[in-house]
C-alpha positions in Angstrom: 35.3 96.9 106.9 35.4 96.1 110.6 32.3 94.5 112.2 31.4 97.5 114.2 31.6 99.7 111.0 29.3 97.2 108.7 26.4 98.9 107.4 23.1 97.3 107.9 20.6 98.3 105.3 16.9 98.2 104.3 16.0 98.3 100.7 12.6 100.0 99.9 11.1 99.3 96.6 13.5 96.4 96.3 12.0 94.8 93.1 14.0 91.7 92.2 17.0 92.7 94.4 19.3 94.5 91.9 20.3 97.2 94.3 20.4 94.7 97.2 22.7 92.4 95.2 25.2 95.3 94.4 25.2 96.7 97.9 26.0 93.1 99.1 28.8 92.9 96.8 30.3 96.1 98.2 30.1 94.6 101.8 26.8 95.9 103.0 24.4 93.7 104.9 21.0 94.2 103.4 18.6 92.8 105.9 15.2 93.5 104.5 13.7 94.3 101.2 10.3 95.7 100.8 8.1 95.9 97.8 4.5 95.7 96.9 4.9 93.1 94.2 4.5 89.5 95.4 6.5 88.3 92.5 9.6 90.0 93.7 9.7 87.7 97.0 11.4 84.8 95.2 14.4 86.6 93.2 14.8 88.8 96.3 15.2 85.9 98.9 16.6 83.2 96.5 19.8 85.4 95.5 20.2 87.4 98.6 20.4 86.9 102.2 17.7 89.6 102.9 14.2 88.9 104.1 11.4 90.1 101.9 8.3 92.0 103.2 5.3 92.4 100.8 4.1 95.9 101.8 3.1 99.3 100.6 6.1 101.6 101.5 3.5 104.3 102.1 1.9 102.2 105.0 5.3 101.2 106.6 5.8 102.3 110.1 9.2 103.1 111.8 9.2 99.8 113.9 9.1 97.9 110.6 12.5 99.4 109.7 14.0 99.7 113.2 13.4 96.0 113.9 15.4 95.0 110.6 18.3 97.3 111.8 18.2 95.7 115.2 20.6 98.1 116.8 23.3 98.3 114.3 25.8 101.0 114.6 25.8 102.1 111.0 22.4 102.0 109.2 21.3 102.6 105.6 18.0 103.2 104.1 17.6 102.7 100.5 14.5 103.9 98.5 14.4 103.6 94.7 10.9 104.6 94.0 9.4 103.8 90.7 10.4 106.4 88.1 7.6 106.1 85.4 6.2 109.6 86.1 9.7 111.2 85.3 10.9 108.8 82.6 11.5 109.9 79.1 9.9 106.7 78.1 6.7 107.5 79.7 3.8 109.6 78.3 3.2 110.9 81.8 6.5 112.5 81.6 5.1 115.1 79.3 2.8 116.3 82.0 3.6 119.4 84.0 1.2 118.6 86.9 1.7 116.1 89.8 1.5 112.3 89.3 0.0 110.0 92.0 3.5 107.9 91.9 5.2 111.2 93.0 4.0 110.7 96.4 6.1 107.6 96.9 9.1 109.8 97.1 7.3 111.7 100.0 6.6 108.4 101.6 10.2 107.6 101.6 11.1 111.0 103.0 8.7 110.5 106.0 10.2 107.1 106.8 13.8 108.5 106.6 12.8 111.4 109.1 11.2 109.0 111.5 13.9 106.5 111.5 16.9 108.9 111.1 19.4 106.2 109.7 23.1 107.3 109.4 23.0 107.0 105.6 20.4 107.3 102.8 20.6 106.6 99.1 18.0 106.8 96.2 18.4 106.4 92.4 15.8 107.5 89.7 15.8 109.0 86.3 17.8 112.2 85.6 14.7 114.5 85.0 13.6 114.1 88.5 16.3 116.4 89.8 14.4 119.2 88.0 11.4 118.6 89.9 10.2 120.5 93.0 9.5 117.3 94.8 13.2 116.4 94.6 14.5 119.7 95.6 12.3 119.6 98.6 13.4 116.2 99.3 17.2 117.4 99.4 16.2 120.3 101.6 14.3 118.2 104.0 17.4 115.9 104.4 19.6 118.7 105.0 17.3 120.4 107.5 17.4 117.1 109.3 21.2 117.2 109.5 22.4 115.2 106.5 25.2 116.0 104.2 23.9 115.4 100.7 25.3 114.9 97.3 23.8 113.7 94.0 25.0 113.3 90.6 23.8 111.6 87.2 25.7 108.4 86.6 26.2 107.1 83.1 26.0 103.3 83.4 28.8 102.9 80.9 31.2 104.7 83.0 30.7 102.1 85.9 31.0 99.0 83.5 27.4 98.7 82.6 26.9 97.2 79.1 24.0 99.5 78.3 23.3 103.3 77.7 21.5 104.1 81.0 21.7 107.3 82.9 20.5 107.4 86.4 20.2 110.1 89.2 22.0 109.0 92.3 21.7 110.5 95.6 23.6 109.8 98.9 23.2 111.3 102.3 25.1 110.8 105.5 24.9 112.0 109.2 28.4 111.0 109.6 29.9 114.0 107.5 30.3 115.2 104.1 29.9 112.6 101.2 30.7 112.9 97.8 29.9 110.8 94.8 33.2 110.3 92.7 33.5 110.4 89.1 33.7 106.9 87.4 35.6 105.9 84.2 35.6 102.3 83.7 36.4 100.7 80.5 33.3 100.2 78.1 31.7 96.9 78.3 30.0 95.8 75.1 27.1 93.7 74.1 29.5 91.0 73.0 31.2 91.1 76.4 27.9 90.6 78.1 26.0 87.9 76.1 27.9 86.4 73.1 28.8 83.3 75.1 25.2 82.3 75.8 24.0 79.5 73.4 22.2 80.4 70.3 18.4 79.9 70.3 15.5 80.8 67.8 12.6 83.1 68.1 9.9 81.4 70.3 12.1 79.0 72.0 14.2 78.6 75.2 17.5 77.1 76.1 16.5 73.8 77.9 19.2 74.4 80.4 18.0 77.8 81.3 14.3 78.6 80.9 15.1 82.5 81.3 17.1 82.3 78.2 13.9 82.5 76.2 13.1 84.6 73.3 9.7 85.8 72.4 8.0 84.4 69.1 7.9 86.4 65.9 5.2 86.6 63.3 6.2 85.8 59.7 6.3 89.5 58.9 8.5 90.5 61.8 10.8 87.3 61.0 11.1 88.8 57.5 11.9 92.2 58.9 14.6 91.2 61.3 16.2 89.1 58.7 16.6 92.3 56.6 17.8 94.3 59.8 21.4 95.3 60.0 23.2 95.7 63.4 22.8 99.3 64.2 20.6 99.8 61.3 17.0 100.9 61.0 13.8 99.9 59.4 14.8 102.1 56.4 17.1 99.1 55.5 14.1 97.1 54.7 12.5 96.3 51.4 9.6 98.8 50.8 6.9 95.9 51.2 8.2 95.2 54.9 8.0 98.8 56.1 4.8 99.5 58.2 2.7 102.2 56.9 3.0 104.2 60.2 6.7 104.6 59.5 6.1 106.1 56.1 4.1 108.9 57.7 5.9 112.0 58.8 5.0 111.4 62.5 6.6 107.9 62.4 10.0 109.0 60.5 11.3 110.2 63.6 11.3 106.8 65.5 14.1 104.9 63.5 15.2 102.9 66.6 12.1 100.6 66.8 12.6 97.3 65.0 16.3 97.6 65.3 19.2 95.2 66.1 21.9 95.8 68.6 25.7 95.9 67.6 28.0 93.5 69.0 30.7 96.0 69.8 28.7 98.9 71.2 26.8 99.4 74.4 23.2 98.1 74.5 20.3 100.6 74.5 18.5 101.3 77.8 16.6 98.1 79.0 13.0 98.8 79.3 10.0 96.8 80.6 9.4 95.8 76.8 12.9 94.9 76.1 12.1 91.5 75.0 10.0 92.7 72.1 11.7 93.2 68.5 9.2 96.2 67.7 9.7 97.9 71.0 13.2 99.5 70.4 16.6 98.3 69.4 16.1 94.9 71.0 17.0 92.6 68.2 19.8 90.2 68.7 23.0 91.4 66.8 23.2 88.2 64.9 20.5 85.9 65.6 16.9 86.4 63.9 15.1 87.2 67.2 14.8 89.6 70.1 17.0 89.2 72.9 16.0 86.7 75.5 15.1 87.6 79.1 18.3 86.3 80.4 20.2 88.4 78.1 18.2 91.4 79.1 19.1 90.6 82.7 22.8 90.3 81.9 22.8 93.5 80.1 21.3 94.8 83.4 24.5 93.2 85.0 22.7 90.4 86.9 24.8 87.2 87.1 24.1 84.6 84.5 22.6 82.2 87.4 20.5 84.9 89.1 17.2 83.1 89.6 14.0 85.1 88.8 11.3 82.4 89.2 11.1 79.0 90.9 12.2 76.0 88.8 9.5 74.6 86.5 7.6 77.9 86.8 6.0 79.1 83.6 7.9 82.0 81.9 5.6 85.0 81.7 7.3 87.5 79.4 5.2 90.5 80.6 5.9 90.0 84.2 9.7 89.2 83.8 10.3 91.8 81.4 8.7 94.4 83.7 10.7 93.1 86.6 14.0 93.1 84.7 13.4 96.4 83.0 12.5 98.2 86.2 15.4 96.6 88.1 18.4 98.7 89.6 21.5 97.4 87.6 23.4 95.4 89.9 26.5 97.3 89.0 25.0 100.5 89.8 24.0 99.1 93.3 27.7 98.0 93.7 29.0 101.4 92.8 26.6 103.2 95.4 27.8 100.6 98.0 31.3 101.3 97.4 30.7 105.0 97.8 29.0 104.4 101.2 31.4 101.8 102.4 34.4 104.1 101.6 32.7 107.0 103.2 32.1 105.0 106.5 35.8 103.9 106.5 37.0 107.5 106.3 34.5 108.7 108.9 35.3 105.8 111.3 39.2 106.7 111.0 38.4 110.3 111.8 36.4 109.4 114.8 39.5 107.1 115.9 
């Protein structure tokens, strides 16, 4: 892309920088990432050229964004608001009434309308598209002169080694914009993590502190030893089965305490993906849950992506939350390529 058409971006709700890293790979210059979580500063700045601002997006003022754009010809505002209220993994997803976090999408819209960037993108969980707040969001963008397209993207179609569906929206003031269909070859768990060195439950690779696996109780160690890749707790001896699973209400949850399969996609990475009992997060072969590094690589982060400073204590809760909530890098790259190609086409038409 020519220098005058290079996209300058600000990433709101940036987290650890998954979207930023993907946009950068696509050729977009992300200048600023904004997040309320101070723990996101290190990974955002250590792995990306963007600066980090610790701030509540709801309290941002237009000048915060405009100063980062610094007069760029083509500007992008990305806003991937937290998705818990709409997630199928959240109890709150079953409520019909408004959730306090829904207002974050409204906050993002207010910034868009105040700043008027050339391009806008957001991603979230698919159920959001059925909510009135999303329909109002789209209508407001169109009223402001944006062309809008949105689609549900299956991560497996863009080369992500996990089953993860996301709602992606792109909007442009430069002209009509479309999200193309993707159909990349399937990437498996084996492709993503098989080359990492083996470790045991409760230990870490001395050369990579993030390649650390949570400890297991003696009971759970016995359970994972009896777990088959792709199987369920129904494969265990009767004395290992939890009482809650034998009740009718528990029999419908066969995927907890499961192992992944080498030659399949991983399940969706969640904030609890480091726990054997939290889903199908058992390693396909080793008697442990996947490590934090493996979870990050299944989210398509590079093997050397730094999440904490060297010699920092590894906190599974904090890092699991940051990794599980991250925008997969490959999704960010896919979105970035859509936007870059769009600007190239519109630039040619202007010429």
